[in-house]
C-alpha positions as CSV (number, residue, x, y, z in Angstrom):
1,X,-17.8,-2.4,-4.3
2,X,-15.4,-1.2,-7.0
3,X,-14.4,2.4,-7.5
4,X,-13.1,3.7,-10.8
5,X,-10.1,6.0,-10.7
6,X,-8.1,7.5,-13.5
7,X,-4.3,7.9,-13.4
8,X,-1.8,9.3,-15.9
9,X,1.3,7.4,-16.8
10,X,4.1,8.2,-19.2
11,X,4.5,6.5,-22.6
12,X,7.6,4.6,-21.5
13,X,5.7,3.3,-18.5
14,X,2.8,2.1,-20.7
15,X,5.3,0.4,-23.0
16,X,7.0,-1.4,-20.1
17,X,3.6,-2.6,-18.8
18,X,2.6,-4.0,-22.2
19,X,6.1,-5.5,-22.7
20,X,5.9,-7.3,-19.3
21,X,2.2,-8.3,-19.6
22,X,1.3,-6.4,-16.4
23,X,-2.3,-5.5,-15.7
24,X,-2.0,-2.0,-14.3
25,X,-5.2,-2.1,-12.3
26,X,-4.2,-5.3,-10.5
27,X,-0.6,-4.0,-10.0
28,X,-1.9,-0.9,-8.3
29,X,-4.4,-2.9,-6.1
30,X,-1.6,-5.2,-4.9
31,X,0.8,-2.3,-4.2
32,X,-2.0,-0.4,-2.3
33,X,-2.7,-3.5,-0.2
34,X,1.0,-3.9,0.6
35,X,1.2,-0.2,1.7
36,X,-2.0,-0.5,3.7
37,X,-0.7,-3.6,5.5
38,X,2.7,-1.9,6.1
39,X,1.2,1.2,7.7
40,X,-1.2,-0.9,9.8
41,X,1.8,-2.9,11.2
42,X,3.6,0.4,11.9
43,X,0.5,1.8,13.7
44,X,0.0,-1.4,15.7
45,X,3.7,-1.2,16.7
46,X,3.3,2.4,17.9
47,X,0.2,1.6,19.9
48,X,1.9,-1.4,21.4
49,X,4.9,0.7,22.5
50,X,2.6,3.4,23.9
51,X,0.4,0.7,25.6
52,X,3.5,-1.1,27.0
53,X,4.8,2.1,28.5
54,X,1.5,2.8,30.2
55,X,1.1,-0.8,31.5
56,X,4.6,-0.7,33.0
57,X,3.9,2.5,34.8
58,X,6.5,4.5,32.9
């Protein structure tokens, strides 16, 4: 399901988007997915470190 959000950008940002034929909605979705994946990897790494310490008896 899609959710509609509104953001405010500067005029120079709008001009850059138009000049470079960038779809802002798609750009934001891609960047959010990248950040979500990055944080998920970091969280898994923390859990693995914590789990590894417990499994080793430390």
